[in-house]
N, C-alpha and C positions, 0 to 999 in steps of 0.2 A: 275085235280087239286090236287089229293091226292099225286102224286110223289113230287110236289112242296112243299106241307106241310111237307112231310117227310124230304125233304132236309133242310127246314127251322128249323124243330125241331132238326135235327142232328146238324146243325150249332149252334143253341142256346145251345144245350147240350154241344158242344165242348167249346163254349164261357164260359159257366158256369163252366166247369171243369178248364179252364184257370184262371178264376177269383178265384175259390176256391183254386187252386194251389198257386196263387200269395199271397192270404190272408194267406195261410199256411206258405209260405216263410217268410212273415212279422212276423207271430206269433212265428214261430219255429226257424228262423235264426237270429242271432245277427250279423250285419255287422261289429261290432268292432272286431269280431273274425278273420276278414280277413284283418286287417291293414297291417300285414307283407306282405301278398300276393300283396296287392295294392302297397305298397312301392317298392316291388321287380319289379312289372310290370313297374312302373315309372322309376326305375333305369335302367331296360333293355332298355326302349325306349329312355331315355334322358341322361343317365349317371349321373343323379343327385339324391341326397337323398331327400326323402319325409318323413317328420316327422309329423304324424297325432296325435297331442297331445290331441285334443278335441274328444268328442264323435261323432260317426256317427249315424244318424237316417235315417231309410228307411221307405217310405210309398209307397203303390201300387195303390190304387183305390180312386178316379178316376184319380189321378195323379201318375205316376211313378216318385218319387221324392227322393232326398237325401239332408240331411242337415249335414254340416260339421262344427265342432267346430274349435278351434285353430289349424292351420296347417302351416308348413314351407316347402318351396322348396329351396334346397341348391343352392349355387352359382356355376358357371362354374369353372373348374380347373384354378388356377392361379389368382383368383379374391378374395381371402380371405375367411374367415369363416362366414362373415355376410350373412344371408339368402338372396337369390335373391328375394323371395316373401314370405310374411306372410299374413295371413288372420285370423281374429278373428271368423268370422261366414260367411258361404256361404250356400245358399239355392236355389236349382234349381230343376225343375220338368217338365215332359212332359205328356200331356194327353194320357192316356193309349190306349183307343179305336182307335183314329186316328193313333197312332203309329203302331197298329196292321195292319192298312191299308196302312202303309208306309208314313204317313203324320207326319210332325214334328210340333207340337203345344206346345210351351214352355210357362209355366206359369211365373209369375213375378220373374225375377232373382234378388236376393238380396245378396249384399256383404257388410260386415261391418268390419271396421278396416283393410282394404287392405293396404299393404305396399309393394312397389316395389322399389328395389335399382338397378339403371342402372349405369354401369361403362364402360368407354372407356379408355383403357390403352394407354401408350405412343406410342405403335406400331400401334395404330389405331383399334385394335380388341376390340369387345364389349362382354359383358357377356350375351347377348341374341342372339348372332350370331349363336351359335350351335343349338338353338331351331328353327331357321328359315331356316337353310341350309338343302337342300334335303339329305336324307340318301342315301348312296351308293346302287345302284341297284334299288332304288325306282322309280316308274313311275313319269314322270313329271306332275306337277300340271296343271290342265286345265286352259286355258286362262280365264281371268275374275275371279270374286270373287265367282261365284256360287250364287244360290238363298238363301237369308236369311230365316231362319225359322220364323214362326209366333210367336212373343213373346208378352206376355201380358204386359210387361213393364220391366224396369230396375231401380233398386234402389241401389246406391252405397253411403255409408255414412262413415264419419270419416276416410277417406283414405288419402294416401300420396304417392308421387313419388319423389325419390331422384336421381339426375343425377350428375355424376362427370366425367370430362374429365381430366385424369391425364397428357395428353400431353400438354394441355394449362393451366392447374391448375385452371380450372373454376369449379364452383359448383352452381347448381340451384336446388331449392327444391319447390315442390308443396305440400301444406298441406291443411287440412280442406276441402278436396275434396268431394263434394256432387254432385251426378248425379241422375236425375230423368227423366224418359220418360213415355209417354203413350204407348198404344199398337201400335206396328208397324209390318208391313210386307214389304217385298221387293217391292219397287216401290210405296208404299203408304205413305202419309204424316204422321208425328208423332210429337207430342209436345216434346221439349227437353229443359231442364233447367240444367245448370251447374254452380257451385260456387266453388271457391278455392282461396287460398292465395299463393303467390309466393314470394320467397326471394332468397338471394345468399347463404343461409346456414351458414352464418358467424355471425348471430345475428343481422343483419340489419332489420329495420322495414319492414313488409310485404306489398305488394301491393295486394289488394283484387279485384277479378275479378268475374263478374257475366254475364252469357250468357243465353239468352232466345230466342228461335226461333222455327219455324216449319220446320223440316228436312224431306227430301225424299231421301231414300237410295236405289237406284236400282243397286244392286251388279252385276246382270247378264249383264246389259247394261253398267255398270261401270259409272253411271251418278249419281251425288250427288248434291243436291240443298238445300239451306237455304232460307226461306221466312220470311220476317219481322224480320230480325236479329236485336237484341238489345244487344249490348255488352257494358258493363260498367266496368271501372277500377277506383279504388280509390287509389291515390298515397298518402302515409302518409306524414304528415308534417315533421316528424323526418327525413325521407329520403331526402326530398326536402331541408331541412335546412342543412343536411350534404353535399349534392351535391353542394349547392350554398354558403355554409359557412354563412348561415343566422341564425338569432336568432329563436330558435324553437318556442318560445312563440309568435313571430310575423308572423309565417308561418301557413297557413291553408292547410288542406287536399284539394287535387285537384281531381275532377272527370273528367275522360276522357270517352267520349261516342261515339260509332260508330254505326250508324243505317242505313245500306243499306236495301232497300226493297227486294232485291233478290241477291243471289250469287249462280252461277251454275258452277260446274266442271264436264267436260266430259273427263274421263281418256282414253277412246278409241280414241276419236278424239283429245285428248290432248289440250283441250281448256278450258278457264276459262272466265266467263262473270260476271263482276260487273258493270252493266250499270250505276249505280248511287249510291253514298254514301255521307254521311255527317259525319264528325268527329268534335266533339266539345271538346276542351281542353283549359284550362287556359283562358277562356273567349274569345277564338278565334274559328272561324268556317272554316274548310277546307272541300271542296266539290270537286266532280269530278266523273269520271267513268273510268274503266279499262277493257281491253280485253287481254286475254293471249293466246299464241299459243305455241305448243310443250312444255307444262308445265311439262312433265315428263322427256323427253330426253334433251331438251335445251330450258329452259323457256325464253320467250320473251313477254314483256307486252307493250301495247300502250294504251294511254288514255289522259284524260285531268285532270287538277288539278287547283284549284283556292282558294285563301284566301280572305275572305271578309275583308273590311277595319277594322283595329283594331289598338289600341293605344299601341305601344311598352312600353310606361311608365306604362300602366295598366297591361300589361302582366308581367312586372317585379314585380308589386305589388302582383300578384298571388303567387309569390315565397316568399312573406314576405319581399321583399327588396324595394329599391327605384331606380329610374332611375339615371344615372350619372348626375352630375352637368355639364351643358353646357353653353357656352357663350350666346347662344340664348335659353331662356327657352321655346320657342314655338316649338322647334324641337322634334322629336320622339313622335309625336302625331298621325300619320296616316301611316299605312303600309298595302299594298294590293298587290297581284300578281295573275297572271293566266298564264298557259303555257300548252303545249302539252308534255306529258310524254312518254319517250321511255326507257325501262329498260330491262336488262337481269340479269342473275345470277352474272354477273361480272361488270355491269355498269348501270348507270342511268343518262339520259340527259334530260334537259328541253329545248324544242324548241319553237319558237314563244313566247318567254318569255316577259312578260310585268310586270315590278315592279314599284310601286309608293311608294316613301318614302317622306312624307311631300309634298313639291312642286317639287320634283325631279322625273323624269320618266326615266327608263332604259328599253331597248329592246334588244333582241338577243337570244343567246343560252348560256347555262352553265350547268355543271354537272361533274360527276365523270366517267372517261373513264375506270378506273380499280380500283375496290374496294380494292384489295390486296395492291396496291401501293398508294392508295388515290390520283390517278392521276387526277388533276383538269384541265378542259378544258373550255374555255370561249371565246366568241366573243360578246362583249356588247357595246351598244351605249347609252350614257347618255346625256340628253338634257342640263342640267345645274345643278351644285351643288356647294354650298359654304361649303367646308369641315370645315372651321374655326368655323362655327356655332355649330358644334358637339364636338369641343374640350373643355377642361376644361376652366373655366373662367380665364382671365388674372389676374395676381396678381396686386393689386392696389398699392402695395409698389414699391419702386424704383427697377430698374432692378438688378438682381443678378449679382455679380461679376463673370466674366467668370472663374476665378481661383477657385471659390467656388462651381461651378456646379459639380454635380456628373456625372461621365461618363455613357453613355448609353451602356448596355451590348448587344452584338449581340447574337441572338438565334442560335448559331452555330449548335447545334444538330438538331434543327428543320429544319434549312436550308438544312442539309444533307439529311433529309427525305422528303423534299419538292419536289413534282412533279407537275408543273403547266405550262401550255402553253396557250397563247391566246392573244387577242387584246382588248384594251379598248379605245374607242373613246369618247371624251367629248366635247360637243359644247361650254359650258362656264364653267370654273373652277376657283375657288378661293381656294388657298392652301398656308398656311404660309404667308398670306398677298398678295401673287402674284395673279394677275388677268390674265387669259389666255383664249384663244379660239382656236378652231380647234386642240384640243389636241389629240395626239396618243401615246399610250404606247404599245409596243410589248414585251410580257414577255415570256421568255423561262427559266424555272428553273428545273434542273434535277441533281440528284446525288451530291448536294451541290454546283453546279454552277448556279448562278442566273444572267441572263442577261436581261436588258431592252434596246433593240436596234432593230430598231431605236425608239427614242422618239422625238417628234416634237410638236411645238405649235407656235401660233401667240401671241405676247405679246408686249405691250407698243410701238406700231407702227412698230415693227420689227418682227423677227422670231428667234425661238430657234430650234436647231437640234443637236442631239448627242445620247449618250447612256452611260450606265455604266454596269459594271460586278462585282459581288461579288463572289469570289471563296472561299467556305468554306469546300473544300474537304480535306484539311490538318488540322493540329492542330491549325494553325494560319490563320485566314481569310485574303484574299488579295482583295483589292478594286482597280478598274481601272475606270477612268472617261475620257470621250472625249466629251466635250461640246462646243458649239459655239453659240454666240448671234450675230445677224446681224441687223444693223440699228435700234438699240433699244434706246428708250428715257430713259436715266439713272435716271433722277430726279424722276419720279413717281415709277420707279423700286426700287430705294433705299428707297424711302419713304414707299412703301408697304412692302418691304422685311425686311428692317432693322429699319424702323421708323426713318430714317436718311435723312438729306438733304445735305449731304457732297458733292455730285457730281451731276452736271447737264450737259446736252449735249446729243448728239445722236452719237452712234458709234458702234464699234464691240468689241467682246471679245472672245478669244479662249483659252481653257484650256485643256491640256492633262496631267492628274495626276494619280498617283498610291500611294497606302498606304497599310499597313499591320497591323493587330491587331484584337483583339476580343472585343474592346469597342471603343467608340467615342474618348476617350482621346488618346489611342494608335494610332488610325488612323490619328488624327491630328498631332501627334508628329513624325510620319513616312512618312508624305506626301512628295512625290517627283514628279517633272515634270516640265513643261514649261507653261508659260502664255504669251499671246500677247494681247495688248489693243490699241485701236485707237478711240479717242473721238473728235468730232468736235463741235465747237461753243457752248461751255459750260462754266461751272464755278466750281471752288473749293470753296464750302461754308464753312464758319467758320473763314476765315482769308482774309484780304485785303492786299496782299503782296505789292502792290504799295503804299498803305497808310503806311504800316510798314516801308518801305524804307524811305519815306518822314519823318516819325516821328523819325526814327533812325538818319537821317541826321541832323534834327533839334537839337536833343540831342547832337550830336557830335559837331555841330557848336555852341552850347549853345544859341540856338534860341528857340522861342516859338513853341509849336507843331502846326501842320497844323490846320487851322481853320475849314476846312471841315471835318466832321466825317467820320469814316470808313464805307465803304459799306458792310463790313462783308463777302465779297466774292472776289475771284480772277477770273475775267473773262478771257477766253482764246479762241483762234481760233482753236487750235489743241493741243491735249495732247496724246502722244503715247509713247510706250516703250515695252520692253520684259522683262521677269523675269524668273529666274530659282528657283525652289523650292527644297530645300533639308532638310529633317528631320523637316518639318513643318515650315521652315523659307524661306520666299520669298525674293530673292536678285535681285535687279533691278539696272543695271549699265548704262542704256541708256535712262533714262527719259528725255523727251524734252517737253517743254511747250512754245507755241507761243502766247503771249498776246499783248495787245495794245502797251505798251511801253517797254515790257520786253521780252527777250528770255531767257528761263531758261533751264539749263541742270543739271543733277545731278545723284546721285546714292544713294542707301540705302537699308534698310532691313525692313521687316514686319514679326514679329513673329505671325503666324496665331493663335495658341492656346490662346495666351494672348492678341493679337491685339496691341502689343507694336510696335511703329514706331521709326525708327532712320534713318533720311535722311540728306544728305549734298548736298545742291544745290548751283549753281552759277547763279546769276541773272545778265544778261547783259542789261544795260540801253541803248537801241539802238535808242530810239527816245524820245524827251521831248516835251510836249505841249508848244507852243510859249507863251501862257499867261494863266492865271487862275491857278487852282489847279494843282500843279506839275511843274509849270514853274521854281520854285526855284531849280529843280534838274539838272539845266544846268551844274553845276560843276561835276555831276556824269555821264554825258553822255559818253557813250563808256566805262564806268567803269564796271568791273566784281566784283559783291558784293557777298561774301559768305553768305549763308542762312542755318541755322540749323533748322530741323523739328524733334520734339520729342513728347513724350507723348503716347497716345493711339488714336485709330480711333475715340473714343467718345470725347476725350479731347486733341486736337492737340495744340502744342506750336510751334510758328514760330518766330525765332529770327535772324534778319539780323545782320551780324557782320561787321559794318562799320570800327571798329578799325582795324580789320584784313585787310580790304580793304585799309585803309589809310596806314597801315604799308607796305602792298604790293606795294602801289603806291609810298611810300617813297623809298622802296628798288629799285623800277624801276627807280626813279629819280637818286638815288645814282649810279645805274648801268649805267644810261645814262651819268652822270657826269664823271664816271670812264672811260667810253668809249671815251667821248669827250677829257678828259685830255690825255688819251693814244694816241689818234690820233694826238693831238697837239704836244705831246712829240716826237712822231715818226717823225712829220714834221720837228721839230727843229733839231733833231738828223740827219735827212737826209740832211738838209741844211748845218749843221756843217761839216759833213763828205764830202759833195760835194765840199765845198770851199777849204778844205784841199787838195784835189786832184789837184786843179788848181794852187797851189803855184809854183814859178820858181825853176829850178833845181839848183845844187850846183855851186860854182865859177868855171869859165872855167880854164882849165889847161894852 
């Protein structure tokens, strides 16, 4: 046993000598005398200047520790004179005895007044890149992060981080950064609490963030997990008011809270697991779960996401505002959705999507196929929606004069940036008064060219099919339309679309039109193309042409007006024609109307922007009832009566011109008399000259 005791005594003696020596170092050596050597060593290693303005304090037992006062580390070359890092106070130490055994046990690490300035220049190089790049000839760092030392805790107070991207002119700043942890070792759970404020560095109000969790950091396995994560952010009312242009006094601070029970990232396996999360914000609750693969090399995430039913009107109140006024005050009261999420670093798509807005339900897929291009992709089916319910209330006053309406500006620049492709199917749709079913819109919008083709729907007993294109690639937008209505009942169509009862009947309409301009007024005034129409068994409401002819005849003949009142409409068996549109004016030269007693032909113009009408018709009375109302028109049977139509579509004026007809009839009679006299004169002259030829010859010789 004696040799062992000797060895122990020798070791104890050596330890005592080490301790005495270290104490002597502390007592006899001032670390401030070595500031220049320390700065030179940093300069040799990093190429940066280290300015130790504060005092250095050294202690040895039981901790080998150093405390640093104010210090600054210079920036990388080319990034200005602002220090890369400053600190007001730093204190770190390791337990001496374990250190002599090769073990690293770090006491509580304290940093106060830490300031870090991060910069990314226009070329994409950062001012921390030189600190992370391996030195020439240096051995490659081992895979994984290595084992963390045992640390009694970390405390960071009154710190800040400033980040500038000179290429994108963005600025982000974290201030009031406080970090506090309990004791942690690699692979062991540790309590973590972080608080900070973030803003854009331009004087806008800060968002305050607080994080509390139990973290496990296994650097050797490169596996990191958070348990019972509680993340809260408070968005200031000043920032919300600025973003939404609301009154600051009416806006409240909004708390956003994320509380997943667990979050695990495995960097070796490149996986991420967030099996369940709940996000509360603005009075809404979003929940779901996400799994990630290849999160380092090529991130891909899949999961589920759902929004509990919430009132959009109440959400808007969270911003200090009010919901828009709608024709139906009961809309915007319920919104919910759920979907499967598939996302990468470049895209995010929602599949098996189910959205409920009030009493409307939509299903399908939707998302962004390319974040850089904001490329929208969708394939949605909607059961039924009345869009008019969500529009602003109709004005109670009389309708505005079309000439007084302000033109609608086309968002040309937005259209140039738009990238959208997809299909929209709607079972039942009401839009601008029109009621449709079986609706299909196929949208393709790229590089300023927006096409909706084909579009189709069933409406008013018939069908619609067509498409349109809006080309905004140049300075002036160009619109092309190719629309066709087949077997459509025009009475309810005009009633719902124009609140008008001018036309009734069932028929067809085809329009191929083009226009150019950057607002609705320019498009109307440059409209060109062709229109064909064919309506069967209908009526032109607002004027009874047969009655007007009877009344005009009575006035011309100085007789009492017809006893039977006007029916207010001109019924017809067929109405058809074609028209050419030039510069917003529709010119029709082959209008024909086949009515009970009349055959009408004519031509005229319609100024589409002003709805001004100017038509000249010829009504041929081809049949007269044998008795009753209209029997007095016998004198006009087979007559061709000029009719002038003027005014606007809302206020048509129809004036038969019997005087012109009478004058024409008189001219016809005169021409007939002239012809008769000419023929009689010709006969007499012929007889005269014929008799003259039959006279005897001269006296015989």
